[in-house]
N, C-alpha and C positions, 0 to 999 in steps of 0.2 A: 475398388470399393474393398479391399483387403483380401484375406485368404480365404480358404474353403469353408463353406458353413455346412456343417453336418447333422445338426439337431434340429428337429421339426420347430420348436419356438423360434431360433433363431433364423431359419428359413423364411417362417410366416412374417417375422419382424422385417426381414430384408424385402420381401414381396411388398408389404404394406408400405414402407419407405419408399420405395420405387414407384408405386401407384400414386402417392401423395406428391411426388416429385412430378410425375406426368401431370396430375390435375393442376399442379402450380404452373407448370409451362402453359397449359391449355388456358388458363385463367389470364395468363400474362400476354397472350397474342391478341393483338388489336385485328378485328376481323377486317376492317377497311385497309389496313396496311400489310396483311399477310400474304405471302407469297408461297413459291413453290418449297422454298428453304424450310420454311416452317413446318409444312406438311411432310417434308421428308423427314425432319427432326422427329415429329410425331410417330411416323412410321417405324423409324429406327428404333425410339424408345419402346413401341409396342412389340417389335421383333425381340428385342433384348428380353423383355418381360416374359414372352412366350418361351423363349429358349431357356430361361431360368426356371419356369413353371414346369415344363417339361423335364429339366434336370433333376429338380426335387422329386417330382413324380416318380421318376425312375428310381430315385434313392429310396423314396418311401416303400414302393413295391419290393426292393429287393430287402430292406430292412424287415418286412414282414415274413421273410423266408428263414430268417434265423432261428 
């Protein structure tokens, strides 16, 4: 998804897009047909989102020290 994102607005836009993508994936899953692969995909998306949130949080905390 491109290069580094350093400003807060771009970071929030990034998170919003990723959350929207997650919701779209959830909406597209047929509960009667879903299996382990779908659950693993959701878990991976959540893990990626958590990683980015922590990364952005760390950047925000260091920006406040300037």
